[in-house]
C-alpha positions as a Python dict, from the first residue, in 0.01 Angstrom:
ca = {
    (1, 'M'): (0, 0, 0),
    (2, 'I'): (284, 240, 84),
    (3, 'K'): (458, 164, -245),
    (4, 'H'): (131, 215, -430),
    (5, 'H'): (77, 549, -254),
    (6, 'K'): (430, 665, -345),
    (7, 'L'): (377, 559, -705),
    (8, 'L'): (60, 771, -720),
    (9, 'Q'): (255, 1069, -578),
    (10, 'I'): (525, 1031, -844),
    (11, 'L'): (264, 997, -1117),
    (12, 'C'): (87, 1312, -990),
    (13, 'C'): (411, 1512, -1005),
    (14, 'A'): (494, 1387, -1353),
    (15, 'I'): (150, 1475, -1491),
    (16, 'T'): (155, 1819, -1329),
    (17, 'L'): (503, 1897, -1462),
    (18, 'F'): (408, 1784, -1811),
    (19, 'T'): (88, 1987, -1830),
    (20, 'S'): (230, 2308, -1687),
    (21, 'L'): (600, 2387, -1679),
    (22, 'F'): (539, 2683, -1453),
    (23, 'S'): (269, 2561, -1218),
    (24, 'S'): (336, 2529, -848),
    (25, 'G'): (376, 2154, -902),
    (26, 'C'): (327, 1899, -628),
    (27, 'Q'): (287, 1984, -263),
    (28, 'Q'): (660, 2009, -200),
    (29, 'Q'): (689, 2314, -431),
    (30, 'P'): (586, 2648, -271),
    (31, 'T'): (346, 2888, -439),
    (32, 'L'): (471, 3247, -451),
    (33, 'P'): (243, 3512, -302),
    (34, 'G'): (13, 3645, -573),
    (35, 'S'): (113, 3380, -828),
    (36, 'S'): (-204, 3173, -772),
    (37, 'S'): (-401, 3422, -986),
    (38, 'L'): (-157, 3399, -1278),
    (39, 'Q'): (-12, 3129, -1498),
    (40, 'L'): (243, 3109, -1777),
    (41, 'E'): (179, 2947, -2112),
    (42, 'V'): (466, 2841, -2337),
    (43, 'V'): (342, 2956, -2676),
    (44, 'K'): (644, 2843, -2875),
    (45, 'E'): (994, 2704, -2822),
    (46, 'I'): (1259, 2779, -3085),
    (47, 'T'): (1613, 2648, -3125),
    (48, 'L'): (1803, 2868, -3368),
    (49, 'S'): (1922, 2693, -3683),
    (50, 'P'): (2283, 2580, -3739),
    (51, 'E'): (2315, 2855, -4002),
    (52, 'V'): (2232, 3113, -3732),
    (53, 'A'): (2467, 2945, -3483),
    (54, 'E'): (2763, 3017, -3711),
    (55, 'H'): (2716, 3389, -3644),
    (56, 'L'): (2663, 3372, -3267),
    (57, 'G'): (2916, 3410, -2988),
    (58, 'N'): (2856, 3551, -2642),
    (59, 'V'): (2502, 3666, -2715),
    (60, 'V'): (2376, 3981, -2541),
    (61, 'D'): (2062, 3906, -2338),
    (62, 'R'): (1846, 4156, -2526),
    (63, 'I'): (1638, 4037, -2822),
    (64, 'P'): (1432, 4316, -2982),
    (65, 'A'): (1142, 4223, -3208),
    (66, 'S'): (1014, 4382, -3525),
    (67, 'P'): (695, 4587, -3468),
    (68, 'S'): (539, 4466, -3794),
    (69, 'E'): (682, 4125, -3895),
    (70, 'D'): (781, 3803, -3721),
    (71, 'L'): (1150, 3894, -3688),
    (72, 'L'): (1398, 3907, -3399),
    (73, 'A'): (1746, 4058, -3372),
    (74, 'L'): (2049, 3934, -3174),
    (75, 'T'): (2399, 4066, -3120),
    (76, 'N'): (2717, 3948, -2951),
    (77, 'A'): (2908, 4103, -2661),
    (78, 'R'): (3237, 4013, -2831),
    (79, 'S'): (3352, 3912, -3179),
    (80, 'P'): (3193, 3844, -3417),
    (81, 'I'): (3039, 4193, -3399),
    (82, 'H'): (2723, 4226, -3607),
    (83, 'I'): (2343, 4204, -3583),
    (84, 'V'): (2180, 3870, -3666),
    (85, 'V'): (1817, 3879, -3783),
    (86, 'V'): (1610, 3559, -3751),
    (87, 'D'): (1246, 3469, -3804),
    (88, 'Y'): (1011, 3309, -3553),
    (89, 'N'): (1117, 2963, -3669),
    (90, 'G'): (1479, 3033, -3577),
    (91, 'D'): (1600, 3055, -3937),
    (92, 'L'): (1852, 3311, -4060),
    (93, 'V'): (1713, 3614, -4244),
    (94, 'E'): (2021, 3835, -4268),
    (95, 'V'): (2344, 3941, -4096),
    (96, 'V'): (2389, 4316, -4064),
    (97, 'G'): (2720, 4496, -4022),
    (98, 'S'): (3067, 4374, -3935),
    (99, 'E'): (3340, 4478, -3693),
    (100, 'G'): (3521, 4803, -3767),
    (101, 'R'): (3491, 5180, -3801),
    (102, 'G'): (3372, 5198, -4161),
    (103, 'P'): (3032, 5321, -4282),
    (104, 'E'): (2876, 4973, -4265),
    (105, 'E'): (3069, 4858, -3958),
    (106, 'L'): (3009, 4844, -3582),
    (107, 'L'): (3212, 4834, -3262),
    (108, 'W'): (2961, 4832, -2973),
    (109, 'P'): (2606, 4761, -3100),
    (110, 'R'): (2430, 4723, -2766),
    (111, 'Y'): (2141, 4965, -2829),
    (112, 'F'): (1965, 4818, -3130),
    (113, 'G'): (1635, 4707, -3279),
    (114, 'F'): (1395, 4764, -3567),
    (115, 'D'): (1217, 5065, -3711),
    (116, 'Q'): (866, 5049, -3859),
    (117, 'E'): (1008, 4944, -4199),
    (118, 'N'): (1206, 4658, -4038),
    (119, 'N'): (1539, 4828, -4092),
    (120, 'I'): (1798, 4756, -3824),
    (121, 'V'): (1870, 5064, -3612),
    (122, 'V'): (2179, 5081, -3388),
    (123, 'Y'): (2330, 5332, -3153),
    (124, 'D'): (2699, 5238, -3139),
    (125, 'N'): (2841, 5370, -2813),
    (126, 'D'): (3205, 5339, -2922),
    (127, 'L'): (3147, 5512, -3255),
    (128, 'A'): (2901, 5761, -3100),
    (129, 'L'): (2675, 5721, -3403),
    (130, 'F'): (2321, 5615, -3486),
    (131, 'K'): (2320, 5382, -3787),
    (132, 'V'): (2024, 5265, -3992),
    (133, 'F'): (2082, 4953, -4206),
    (134, 'K'): (1817, 4961, -4482),
    (135, 'H'): (1745, 4605, -4589),
    (136, 'S'): (1560, 4698, -4910),
    (137, 'S'): (1851, 4894, -5059),
    (138, 'G'): (2146, 4759, -4861),
    (139, 'S'): (2251, 5116, -4778),
    (140, 'V'): (2353, 5250, -4437),
    (141, 'S'): (2274, 5596, -4299),
    (142, 'S'): (2468, 5744, -4006),
    (143, 'Y'): (2360, 6020, -3768),
    (144, 'S'): (2556, 6193, -3495),
    (145, 'P'): (2378, 6233, -3160),
    (146, 'P'): (2304, 6588, -3045),
    (147, 'S'): (2564, 6761, -2834),
    (148, 'I'): (2369, 6850, -2521),
    (149, 'Q'): (2535, 6956, -2199),
    (150, 'D'): (2536, 6680, -1936),
    (151, 'M'): (2337, 6435, -2151),
    (152, 'Q'): (2452, 6125, -2335),
    (153, 'I'): (2277, 5836, -2508),
    (154, 'K'): (2266, 5529, -2288),
    (155, 'G'): (2485, 5255, -2432),
    (156, 'E'): (2246, 4962, -2396),
    (157, 'G'): (1876, 4916, -2469),
    (158, 'Y'): (1611, 4858, -2736),
    (159, 'F'): (1480, 5035, -3041),
    (160, 'E'): (1113, 4934, -3062),
    (161, 'G'): (989, 5122, -3366),
    (162, 'T'): (871, 5479, -3352),
    (163, 'C'): (550, 5613, -3196),
    (164, 'K'): (406, 5880, -3427),
    (165, 'D'): (741, 5903, -3606),
    (166, 'K'): (929, 5972, -3282),
    (167, 'W'): (1199, 5769, -3112),
    (168, 'Y'): (1202, 5740, -2732),
    (169, 'I'): (1563, 5673, -2633),
    (170, 'L'): (1726, 5628, -2293),
    (171, 'T'): (1972, 5894, -2187),
    (172, 'S'): (2202, 5941, -1889),
    (173, 'S'): (2389, 6221, -1717),
    (174, 'F'): (2761, 6281, -1778),
    (175, 'S'): (2809, 6438, -1436),
    (176, 'G'): (2609, 6183, -1240),
    (177, 'I'): (2414, 6463, -1073),
    (178, 'I'): (2053, 6367, -1005),
    (179, 'D'): (1770, 6601, -913),
    (180, 'D'): (1404, 6646, -998),
    (181, 'S'): (1492, 6798, -1334),
    (182, 'T'): (1733, 6533, -1467),
    (183, 'P'): (1568, 6357, -1768),
    (184, 'I'): (1620, 5991, -1854),
    (185, 'V'): (1451, 5982, -2198),
    (186, 'G'): (1521, 6179, -2514),
    (187, 'I'): (1245, 6221, -2772),
    (188, 'F'): (1398, 6219, -3122),
    (189, 'S'): (1269, 6261, -3475),
    (190, 'K'): (1304, 5973, -3722),
    (191, 'E'): (1630, 6139, -3832),
    (192, 'F'): (1752, 6145, -3469),
    (193, 'E'): (1714, 6516, -3405),
    (194, 'L'): (1644, 6583, -3038),
    (195, 'L'): (1293, 6727, -2992),
    (196, 'H'): (1229, 6705, -2618),
    (197, 'T'): (1342, 6528, -2303),
    (198, 'M'): (1120, 6362, -2047),
    (199, 'G'): (1110, 6118, -1757),
    (200, 'R'): (1289, 6146, -1427),
    (201, 'Y'): (1492, 5921, -1202),
    (202, 'D'): (1290, 5733, -945),
    (203, 'P'): (1236, 5943, -628),
    (204, 'L'): (1442, 5690, -436),
    (205, 'F'): (1752, 5809, -621),
    (206, 'V'): (1667, 6177, -592),
    (207, 'E'): (1636, 6131, -216),
    (208, 'R'): (1971, 5951, -196),
    (209, 'S'): (2241, 6162, -353),
    (210, 'E'): (2511, 5909, -263),
    (211, 'T'): (2382, 5648, -511),
    (212, 'R'): (2607, 5594, -812),
    (213, 'S'): (2510, 5561, -1175),
    (214, 'V'): (2581, 5187, -1188),
    (215, 'M'): (2279, 5134, -963),
    (216, 'R'): (2024, 5356, -1135),
    (217, 'S'): (2052, 5268, -1503),
    (218, 'P'): (1703, 5312, -1656),
    (219, 'T'): (1493, 5082, -1871),
    (220, 'L'): (1186, 5175, -2075),
    (221, 'Q'): (914, 5051, -2303),
    (222, 'T'): (675, 5253, -2517),
    (223, 'D'): (302, 5178, -2522),
    (224, 'C'): (193, 5355, -2841),
    (225, 'E'): (-167, 5234, -2812),
    (226, 'R'): (-218, 5404, -2475),
    (227, 'K'): (27, 5684, -2551),
    (228, 'V'): (231, 5617, -2237),
    (229, 'L'): (590, 5534, -2155),
    (230, 'Y'): (694, 5287, -1884),
    (231, 'T'): (1031, 5342, -1712),
    (232, 'S'): (1211, 5160, -1437),
    (233, 'H'): (1568, 5118, -1307),
    (234, 'V'): (1792, 4817, -1270),
    (235, 'K'): (1807, 4828, -890),
    (236, 'V'): (1454, 4927, -788),
    (237, 'P'): (1123, 4745, -850),
    (238, 'F'): (912, 5052, -913),
    (239, 'I'): (759, 5154, -1248),
    (240, 'Q'): (694, 5513, -1349),
    (241, 'V'): (429, 5579, -1615),
    (242, 'Y'): (454, 5895, -1829),
    (243, 'S'): (218, 6053, -2079),
    (244, 'M'): (354, 6084, -2432),
    (245, 'N'): (122, 6376, -2493),
    (246, 'D'): (254, 6616, -2230),
    (247, 'Q'): (544, 6417, -2076),
    (248, 'S'): (379, 6431, -1732),
    (249, 'L'): (408, 6159, -1469),
    (250, 'I'): (83, 5963, -1452),
    (251, 'H'): (168, 5701, -1192),
    (252, 'R'): (443, 5538, -989),
    (253, 'T'): (396, 5188, -852),
    (254, 'E'): (474, 5133, -486),
    (255, 'A'): (428, 4759, -434),
    (256, 'M'): (734, 4543, -366),
    (257, 'P'): (725, 4204, -542),
    (258, 'P'): (778, 3940, -270),
    (259, 'S'): (1110, 3814, -409),
    (260, 'F'): (1261, 4154, -492),
    (261, 'K'): (1545, 4247, -256),
    (262, 'L'): (1600, 4620, -216),
    (263, 'S'): (1917, 4688, -22),
    (264, 'D'): (1981, 4988, 201),
    (265, 'T'): (2351, 4936, 132),
    (266, 'F'): (2321, 5022, -236),
    (267, 'V'): (2667, 5079, -383),
    (268, 'S'): (2875, 5174, -83),
    (269, 'T'): (3046, 4832, -118),
    (270, 'V'): (3134, 4872, -485),
    (271, 'Y'): (3508, 4922, -416),
    (272, 'D'): (3529, 4620, -187),
    (273, 'F'): (3510, 4324, -425),
    (274, 'A'): (3418, 4057, -169),
    (275, 'A'): (3158, 4277, -6),
    (276, 'H'): (3018, 4374, -346),
    (277, 'Q'): (2982, 4007, -446),
    (278, 'E'): (2794, 3937, -123),
    (279, 'F'): (2579, 4245, -178),
    (280, 'R'): (2488, 4133, -531),
    (281, 'R'): (2403, 3782, -417),
    (282, 'D'): (2228, 3836, -85),
    (283, 'E'): (2102, 4194, -67),
    (284, 'Q'): (2002, 4334, -406),
    (285, 'S'): (1788, 4222, -697),
    (286, 'T'): (1836, 4345, -1055),
    (287, 'N'): (1558, 4460, -1288),
    (288, 'M'): (1616, 4361, -1651),
    (289, 'I'): (1329, 4496, -1859),
    (290, 'V'): (988, 4656, -1831),
    (291, 'S'): (733, 4542, -2089),
    (292, 'H'): (361, 4510, -2150),
    (293, 'N'): (101, 4302, -2329),
    (294, 'E'): (-274, 4340, -2379),
    (295, 'H'): (-358, 4311, -2009),
    (296, 'Y'): (-42, 4359, -1803),
    (297, 'V'): (265, 4569, -1741),
    (298, 'I'): (556, 4343, -1648),
    (299, 'T'): (903, 4374, -1504),
    (300, 'S'): (1157, 4093, -1513),
    (301, 'F'): (1418, 4072, -1237),
    (302, 'F'): (1671, 3827, -1101),
    (303, 'N'): (1846, 3737, -779),
    (304, 'N'): (2203, 3618, -803),
    (305, 'T'): (2300, 3283, -656),
    (306, 'T'): (2620, 3138, -515),
    (307, 'E'): (2643, 2921, -827),
    (308, 'F'): (2630, 3227, -1052),
    (309, 'I'): (2897, 3408, -850),
    (310, 'E'): (3122, 3103, -892),
    (311, 'T'): (3046, 3009, -1254),
    (312, 'R'): (2922, 3333, -1416),
    (313, 'D'): (2655, 3124, -1589),
    (314, 'S'): (2362, 3366, -1616),
    (315, 'L'): (2108, 3085, -1636),
    (316, 'T'): (2192, 2978, -1278),
    (317, 'R'): (2032, 3295, -1141),
    (318, 'N'): (1679, 3296, -999),
    (319, 'Y'): (1445, 3482, -1238),
    (320, 'F'): (1102, 3630, -1166),
    (321, 'L'): (825, 3830, -1330),
    (322, 'A'): (636, 4103, -1146),
    (323, 'V'): (294, 4160, -1303),
    (324, 'Y'): (78, 4476, -1283),
    (325, 'D'): (-266, 4560, -1419),
    (326, 'R'): (-229, 4764, -1739),
    (327, 'E'): (-534, 4976, -1653),
    (328, 'T'): (-480, 5053, -1285),
    (329, 'Y'): (-107, 4967, -1246),
    (330, 'S'): (-192, 4773, -930),
    (331, 'F'): (37, 4481, -843),
    (332, 'I'): (-124, 4145, -929),
    (333, 'G'): (142, 3887, -857),
    (334, 'E'): (481, 3736, -915),
    (335, 'L'): (587, 3434, -1118),
    (336, 'P'): (917, 3243, -1130),
    (337, 'V'): (1065, 3174, -1474),
    (338, 'E'): (1341, 2943, -1584),
    (339, 'G'): (1555, 3173, -1795),
    (340, 'T'): (1645, 3528, -1891),
    (341, 'I'): (1364, 3750, -2022),
    (342, 'A'): (1527, 3922, -2319),
    (343, 'G'): (1242, 4109, -2487),
    (344, 'T'): (882, 4108, -2606),
    (345, 'T'): (739, 4000, -2941),
    (346, 'R'): (504, 4222, -3139),
    (347, 'Q'): (222, 3996, -3018),
    (348, 'G'): (312, 4074, -2655),
    (349, 'Y'): (479, 3742, -2571),
    (350, 'L'): (784, 3751, -2346),
    (351, 'I'): (1104, 3621, -2506),
    (352, 'E'): (1283, 3387, -2264),
    (353, 'I'): (1636, 3252, -2320),
    (354, 'I'): (1659, 2900, -2179),
    (355, 'D'): (1985, 2789, -2346),
    (356, 'D'): (2249, 3047, -2440),
    (357, 'N'): (2497, 2801, -2589),
    (358, 'P'): (2546, 2933, -2948),
    (359, 'E'): (2527, 2582, -3088),
    (360, 'N'): (2192, 2515, -2921),
    (361, 'F'): (2058, 2866, -2859),
    (362, 'T'): (1697, 2819, -2750),
    (363, 'I'): (1425, 3069, -2669),
    (364, 'R'): (1062, 3044, -2568),
    (365, 'F'): (766, 3275, -2616),
    (366, 'L'): (571, 3306, -2290),
    (367, 'D'): (221, 3439, -2239),
    (368, 'I'): (84, 3542, -1898),
    (369, 'Q'): (-274, 3441, -1843),
    (370, 'P'): (-517, 3477, -1549),
    (371, 'V'): (-603, 3153, -1374),
    (372, 'T'): (-963, 3065, -1455),
    (373, 'G'): (-1185, 2852, -1240),
    (374, 'G'): (-1229, 2488, -1332),
}
């Protein structure tokens, strides 16, 4: 009877795991606070083709998606330096750019994505140039960023396609000075002329002048349908919502996701390597992206682990999603995920990296759904 009971337990776990990769599983697995009202659906799993693998190296964990076609873009942190465009089946579409300083070349393509015509757009931090690679003609256009006192283009992020022919691009301060007037977003024309600035650092940073720039790097996503902009920062869980019409602040979330660790230490340990490692592992979470779909606004964050500190394998971190209502911005719940959330498809699915080995690079499209009664 005992053996039969154990067999039933094992069978229950196996069935539950098979039917829902992200459910709370059998009784031994805890349910996160708030997660009982949400569930994740794996819409699609894609392993990039061997032809794509030939062009991959140490892939940057940001995968922008085309706003109008089923295309994704990837780039490498080190050689080979270029942008690799793939379709939703994982097949190669094109390789854009190569390493160098020439008109069609790149050195540091960490801020990249698509425009509305599916051209690849890059801000190269080392070259200090915007470049637009036009796939229809094969030509490349370059634009110098505006020279504005105490403002620079942030070196890493996404181009998502323009809203009403305007780019919303992350900026940062040269001096590191933060006050209520320091913007974090530049509004640019399609030809990258600066039109306005908007957005502010989270009040937490304004109140704490000792915080350093490494801790407050911003993230953003545009919501053209609702004409709002979502911003967050890598070391705080809060989202600020701004109007695109008048650049005013509409809302700031205040809820703390249960697994987010917000340290009072912040960066005072940054010059003590051992203390900084402990701080990163035990005291402070890191926000990766802010995104949205039809119903939710979402942040993705991780907590470092001892295994990550020892191996530097990013997939050994603990990853989570914090989910907010897109109408009211109220916190709904938190969900654990297996891998790195690297972007959002044009359909609103989260792009999750579950294997970053170039020879077996695998991503999944995830959809967040409310739990419905049986």
